[in-house]
N, C-alpha and C positions, 0 to 999 in steps of 0.2 A: 059194432058198440062202438063208440070213441071215449075213449077213459083222457080224466084230463085229471092232474095235481096238482091240490094246492095246499099251499104252505102260509096255517095262521102261525103269528105268534100272541097271544090273547096276554094279559096280566091279569088273574083272575081274583084280585086283595085292590081293593081299590086304599088302601093307605101300605105301605114299603117303609121296611125297613132303610138303613143308610146304606148299602149296598143295593138293593137289589133299586134305588129312587137314585143313583147315582147311576147305575145299571139300567133302568130304565131313559135316563138322558142319553145317555152314552159318553158318563166320564169316570172314568177312579174315584173314586170313594174318596181322595183328599180329591180333587179336582171341583169334585163338586161342594164339598163343605164350604170352602176357597170362594167357590162364580155363583154357587145358587143361592140368592136371595130371599129361598123361601125357606116358612119359618115350618120346624119341627110342631108337629098337632102330641099337647103332653095327654099321651091312656092314661087309663083305668093301673093303675099299679105301678105307673111312672113308666110306660116304656112311651121313648119317640116315635113321631111316625109320620113318615111328609105322604099325603094324598096329591093321588093321583090327579085331579083334577089340580088342584095350584100349581102342580107341574104345568103341568100341559098349555096354562094361562101363561108360565114366563115365556113355555119354547116360543110359544105363538110371539109374545110381545118381542121373541128379538130375532123377530125375522124383517127385513129390510126393511115392509111396503106392510107390517104388519100395524093399524088404526085402530089405536078404540074405538068399544061402540059406545054409543049415543048413553046404552044400558051403564057400562063401566065406567063415565066417563060421571055419571051423577048418581049412581052406586057410592064412585069414589067421594061424593064431592057430602053426599050422608055422613060418611061413616065416617 
């Protein structure tokens, strides 16, 4: 029987601490704070965390060929 090895990196949390958010984006914590425009969310208890979905949108926007979808443009106009 043939075998294959699969290595997956799964982020188990949606809301990330600063160090985890920086690592998720491939940046140091200092570079993350200096370059990432994604605002942290203030959670109950006063803790700040970054939403993985917001980080993903920012990263997608960094791609050269990335264009906002029609839905994204409409949502921005509604905001």
